[in-house]
C-alpha positions in Angstrom: 178.4 -110.7 26.1 176.9 -113.4 27.7 173.3 -113.6 28.9 173.7 -112.4 32.5 175.6 -109.6 31.1 172.8 -109.2 28.7 170.4 -109.0 31.4 172.3 -107.0 34.0 172.8 -104.3 30.7 168.5 -104.4 31.1 168.1 -103.4 34.4 171.1 -100.8 33.9 168.7 -99.3 31.1 165.2 -100.2 31.0 164.3 -98.7 28.1 166.4 -101.2 26.3 165.1 -103.7 27.6 162.5 -105.3 24.7 164.8 -104.9 21.9 167.9 -106.7 24.0 165.7 -109.4 25.5 164.3 -110.3 21.5 168.0 -110.1 20.6 169.3 -112.7 23.8 165.6 -114.8 22.3 167.3 -114.8 18.8 170.5 -115.8 19.8 168.9 -118.5 22.0 167.5 -119.9 18.7 170.3 -120.1 16.8 172.0 -121.5 19.4 169.5 -124.2 20.0 170.0 -124.9 15.4 173.0 -125.8 15.9 173.5 -127.6 18.6 171.7 -130.6 16.2 173.1 -134.1 15.6 173.0 -133.7 11.9 171.5 -136.9 10.8 169.0 -134.8 8.4 172.0 -132.7 7.0 174.3 -135.5 6.8 174.1 -137.3 2.9 175.7 -140.1 4.1 172.9 -140.7 7.1 170.2 -140.9 4.5 168.5 -144.3 3.2 169.8 -145.3 -0.3 166.7 -145.0 -3.0 165.3 -148.8 -4.1 166.9 -150.5 -7.0 165.0 -149.5 -10.1 163.2 -153.3 -11.6 165.2 -155.3 -14.1 163.7 -154.8 -18.0 161.2 -157.3 -19.3 161.8 -158.6 -22.3 158.7 -161.0 -24.0 159.2 -162.6 -27.6 156.5 -163.4 -30.1 156.9 -166.2 -30.6 157.8 -167.6 -27.3 161.7 -169.5 -27.0 160.8 -173.0 -28.7 158.0 -172.5 -30.9 157.7 -174.5 -33.7 155.5 -174.4 -36.6 155.8 -170.6 -37.0 154.4 -169.3 -40.1 156.4 -166.9 -42.1 154.2 -164.2 -41.9 153.0 -164.6 -38.3 154.1 -161.9 -36.4 157.4 -161.9 -34.4 158.3 -159.1 -32.5 160.7 -158.2 -28.9 158.9 -155.8 -26.3 160.3 -154.7 -23.1 158.6 -152.9 -20.0 160.7 -151.5 -17.2 162.9 -150.6 -19.8 164.2 -150.0 -23.5 165.9 -152.2 -26.2 168.8 -151.6 -26.1 170.1 -153.8 -29.4 168.0 -156.7 -30.4 169.0 -159.3 -33.6 167.1 -162.3 -35.3 169.3 -164.5 -37.1 168.5 -167.8 -39.2 171.2 -170.7 -39.4 173.2 -169.2 -42.0 174.0 -166.5 -39.4 172.7 -163.7 -41.5 170.2 -161.0 -39.4 166.3 -160.6 -40.2 165.5 -156.8 -41.1 163.1 -155.0 -38.0 161.7 -152.2 -37.4 162.6 -150.6 -33.7 159.9 -148.9 -32.4 160.1 -144.9 -31.4 160.0 -145.8 -28.1 162.7 -148.4 -27.7 160.6 -151.0 -26.2 159.6 -152.7 -29.1 161.3 -153.8 -32.4 159.2 -156.0 -35.0 160.5 -157.9 -37.6 159.7 -156.0 -41.8 160.0 -159.4 -44.1 158.7 -162.4 -43.9 161.1 -165.6 -42.7 161.9 -168.6 -44.4 160.0 -172.3 -44.4 161.9 -175.0 -41.7 164.6 -172.9 -40.4 165.3 -172.1 -36.7 165.3 -168.7 -35.6 167.2 -167.4 -32.4 167.3 -164.0 -30.9 170.4 -161.9 -29.5 170.6 -158.6 -27.6 170.0 -156.9 -24.2 167.3 -154.5 -22.6 168.4 -151.9 -20.7 166.5 -150.7 -17.3 166.6 -147.1 -16.1 169.7 -147.6 -14.2 171.5 -149.2 -16.9 171.0 -152.5 -15.3 171.3 -154.8 -18.3 168.2 -158.0 -19.3 169.7 -160.4 -21.8 167.5 -160.7 -25.1 167.9 -165.0 -25.7 165.6 -167.7 -26.9 164.8 -169.1 -30.3 162.1 -171.0 -32.5 161.7 -173.1 -35.6 159.2 -172.1 -38.8 157.0 -174.0 -40.5 157.5 -177.7 -42.4 154.8 -177.3 -45.4 153.5 -180.8 -46.8 154.0 -179.2 -50.1 154.0 -175.6 -51.8 151.8 -173.6 -54.4 152.4 -171.6 -56.6 150.3 -169.0 -58.6 150.3 -167.6 -61.5 148.2 -164.2 -62.8 147.0 -163.5 -66.2 147.9 -159.8 -66.2 151.6 -158.2 -67.1 153.7 -155.5 -65.4 153.2 -153.0 -67.9 150.9 -154.0 -70.4 147.0 -152.3 -71.2 143.3 -154.0 -71.4 140.4 -153.9 -72.4 137.4 -152.6 -69.7 136.2 -156.2 -69.5 139.4 -158.0 -68.4 139.7 -160.1 -65.4 142.1 -160.3 -63.3 142.9 -163.9 -62.2 144.9 -166.0 -59.8 145.2 -169.5 -61.0 147.0 -172.0 -58.2 149.2 -176.2 -59.7 146.0 -178.0 -57.5 142.3 -177.0 -55.7 142.9 -174.8 -52.7 141.4 -175.6 -49.5 141.2 -172.6 -47.3 140.3 -169.9 -50.0 140.0 -167.5 -46.8 143.1 -167.4 -46.1 144.0 -167.2 -49.6 141.8 -164.2 -50.4 143.0 -162.3 -47.4 146.3 -162.0 -49.0 145.1 -160.4 -52.2 144.4 -157.0 -53.0 143.7 -154.6 -55.9 143.9 -151.3 -56.2 143.0 -148.8 -58.3 142.9 -145.5 -59.5 140.1 -143.9 -60.0 138.4 -146.4 -57.6 137.0 -149.0 -59.0 133.7 -151.1 -56.9 134.8 -155.1 -57.5 135.6 -158.2 -55.6 137.4 -161.3 -55.9 135.0 -164.5 -56.3 136.0 -168.7 -56.9 134.9 -170.4 -60.1 134.7 -174.0 -60.4 137.5 -176.6 -58.9 138.7 -174.0 -56.7 142.0 -173.4 -58.4 141.2 -170.1 -59.5 140.0 -167.3 -58.3 138.6 -163.9 -60.1 138.7 -160.3 -59.6 136.3 -158.4 -61.7 134.9 -154.8 -61.2 130.8 -154.3 -60.9 130.4 -152.8 -64.3 133.1 -152.7 -66.6 136.0 -150.8 -65.8 136.8 -146.6 -66.9 139.0 -145.9 -69.6 142.5 -145.8 -68.5 141.8 -147.0 -65.2 145.5 -147.6 -63.3 145.7 -151.2 -61.9 147.8 -152.9 -59.0 147.1 -156.3 -58.2 148.8 -157.8 -55.2 148.7 -162.0 -54.2 150.9 -161.9 -50.9 150.4 -165.6 -50.8 153.8 -166.4 -49.8 153.6 -168.2 -46.0 149.7 -168.3 -46.2 148.2 -171.4 -45.1 146.4 -172.7 -48.1 144.9 -176.2 -46.1 146.2 -179.4 -46.2 149.2 -178.4 -44.8 150.1 -176.6 -48.2 151.5 -172.8 -48.1 151.6 -170.4 -50.8 155.1 -170.4 -52.7 156.0 -166.9 -53.8 154.1 -163.8 -54.3 153.4 -162.5 -57.2 152.5 -158.8 -58.2 151.4 -156.5 -61.0 150.8 -152.6 -62.6 149.0 -152.4 -65.5 146.0 -150.0 -67.2 142.8 -150.1 -68.6 143.1 -149.1 -72.5 140.0 -146.7 -74.8 136.5 -148.6 -74.0 135.7 -151.3 -77.5 132.8 -152.7 -77.1 132.0 -155.7 -79.6 128.1 -155.8 -79.9 127.2 -159.5 -82.2 123.8 -160.8 -83.2 123.0 -164.1 -84.7 119.7 -163.2 -85.7 120.6 -160.4 -87.4 124.3 -161.6 -88.9 125.6 -158.3 -88.1 129.0 -157.7 -85.6 129.5 -154.3 -84.6 132.2 -152.2 -83.0 131.6 -149.4 -80.7 134.5 -147.3 -79.9 134.7 -144.5 -76.5 130.5 -145.4 -76.9 130.3 -144.2 -80.5 130.3 -147.5 -83.4 133.4 -147.6 -85.9 132.2 -150.6 -87.6 129.0 -153.2 -88.6 131.1 -156.3 -90.6 128.3 -158.4 -91.9 129.1 -161.9 -90.0 128.1 -165.9 -90.2 127.8 -167.2 -86.4 127.9 -171.4 -85.4 125.4 -173.4 -86.8 121.4 -173.4 -85.1 120.3 -176.2 -85.5 123.8 -178.1 -84.3 123.5 -177.1 -80.3 127.7 -178.3 -80.3 127.7 -175.2 -83.2 125.8 -172.7 -81.8 127.7 -169.3 -80.7 127.3 -168.8 -77.5 125.1 -166.1 -75.9 126.4 -163.8 -73.6 129.5 -161.8 -73.1 132.9 -162.8 -74.0 136.2 -161.8 -73.5 138.7 -161.1 -75.9 141.3 -163.3 -74.7 144.3 -163.8 -77.3 145.2 -162.7 -80.8 146.5 -164.7 -83.3 147.5 -163.7 -86.7 147.6 -167.1 -87.9 145.9 -170.1 -86.0 145.1 -173.7 -86.6 142.3 -175.3 -85.3 141.2 -178.5 -84.4 137.6 -180.0 -83.7 138.4 -183.9 -84.5 134.6 -184.7 -83.6 133.8 -182.4 -86.8 136.8 -184.0 -89.1 139.2 -181.1 -89.2 142.5 -181.2 -87.3 145.0 -178.2 -88.2 143.1 -176.0 -89.9 144.9 -172.7 -90.6 142.9 -169.2 -90.4 143.7 -165.9 -90.7 143.7 -162.7 -87.9 142.0 -165.0 -85.5 140.6 -162.9 -82.0 139.9 -165.6 -79.3 136.9 -164.8 -77.1 136.4 -167.9 -75.2 138.3 -171.5 -74.1 135.2 -173.4 -75.8 136.6 -173.1 -80.0 135.1 -169.0 -80.3 136.9 -166.9 -81.9 136.8 -164.1 -84.9 138.7 -164.8 -87.8 138.8 -164.5 -91.6 136.8 -167.2 -93.7 136.9 -166.4 -97.3 135.2 -169.8 -97.9 132.1 -168.3 -96.2 131.6 -164.9 -97.4 128.5 -166.1 -99.6 127.5 -166.8 -95.9 128.3 -163.6 -93.9 125.6 -161.3 -93.3 122.2 -164.2 -94.0 122.9 -167.3 -92.8 124.7 -168.8 -89.9 126.9 -171.8 -91.1 130.3 -171.9 -88.8 131.1 -174.2 -85.9 130.9 -171.1 -83.3 133.6 -168.9 -84.6 132.2 -165.4 -85.8 133.1 -165.9 -89.5 134.1 -162.6 -91.6 135.7 -161.2 -95.1 139.8 -161.1 -95.3 139.8 -157.5 -94.8 137.2 -156.9 -91.8 138.5 -159.9 -89.7 142.2 -158.3 -90.3 140.4 -154.5 -89.4 138.8 -155.8 -85.9 142.2 -157.9 -85.3 144.4 -154.7 -84.8 141.2 -152.7 -83.7 141.5 -155.6 -80.7 143.2 -155.2 -77.3 143.4 -158.5 -74.8 139.7 -158.0 -72.3 137.7 -156.5 -74.6 134.0 -157.5 -74.3 132.4 -158.8 -77.0 129.2 -159.4 -76.3 126.9 -162.2 -78.3 123.0 -162.5 -78.3 120.4 -164.1 -80.5 121.8 -167.5 -80.0 119.8 -171.0 -77.9 122.8 -171.7 -75.9 124.2 -169.1 -72.8 128.0 -168.6 -72.2 128.9 -169.7 -68.9 131.2 -172.7 -66.4 131.8 -175.1 -68.7 133.1 -172.6 -71.9 135.9 -171.8 -69.4 137.5 -168.2 -68.7 136.3 -165.7 -69.0 132.7 -166.2 -68.3 132.9 -164.0 -65.6 130.6 -161.4 -66.6 127.8 -164.1 -67.9 127.3 -163.9 -63.3 124.5 -161.0 -61.8 126.8 -158.6 -59.3 125.1 -160.6 -56.4 125.7 -163.9 -57.2 129.6 -162.6 -58.1 129.7 -162.0 -54.3 128.3 -164.5 -52.9 131.3 -166.4 -54.8 133.6 -164.6 -52.5 135.0 -166.5 -49.2 135.1 -163.1 -47.8 131.7 -162.2 -48.6 129.8 -164.5 -49.6 
């Protein structure tokens, strides 16, 4: 039925005119809609989406970099995409260990590099369209003028006394002390306040707690000095670490004027020995006052002091308490003087039985506190004179704290 017929019908039946006009209007609208040229509805006629930007790759250090330290940050970062695969190889073709970030936008090495080597990147990054961008480039690590090794004085699994300092000693003086100190950590359970300090000569750095260690403390020391610039073209040779324990509390209190050496264990006095100390009238023989630290033990030891006329003089049950020749040891020849007169060459003379008893009880790191003499323990007496410094003086000797 065409429009004319509809209109004619409307003339014959005016009562239905409203409905028929509406119907005609609907048909006209439908015809108009169907007569579109189809430009918007045809997918082939739509403009194409713009291409995704290419993935951008950035390397740290940059391509061609030289003198990279083995512990410098080494990273591949990607924007406008993600890392598909990446490999950093040494001259032998071995891959360096690394870690890919969770979002796959960065990769970072997790092991130190070698000295004087060329490292090469390979791999690819992809953008959101899957288009690849190659990861390429290379860099060279530093060739040190020399490397310096460090030695710790504490051994794995050992137990030490409550005054034990930690020392790291180098073969030669360290120029860049701050860089070295940043690579040193001491972790303790329970937590212990302490600090590093550089001692005379700059070849040795010591860590000691503010006060004596708490008995039973677990200690982990790490000297991550490999790859660290030490100064004047020198770099650290190798990392060194140690885990040890602090034992029971044992403190010796010795007085050169009362001629007694008392031993206190866990706060209780367990011994009171008559002793003879260094001859008071001779500054070269006086036993130094101050906090000494047990350094070693020897069931037999040969004493040498040519300036005072003896070499290879054998003593028993010797406990070294300083590097200046001071020991506690058995001295049967001076038993008559022990407890009343000072006659030794600086050592603490004890009877055979007392020397043996103390020898058996001593731990490396135990404090031996001497008082009463005219000479003070100090730097000239060598390791360990750590406890002769006040805490503030000790802090001032740190390359970071001072």
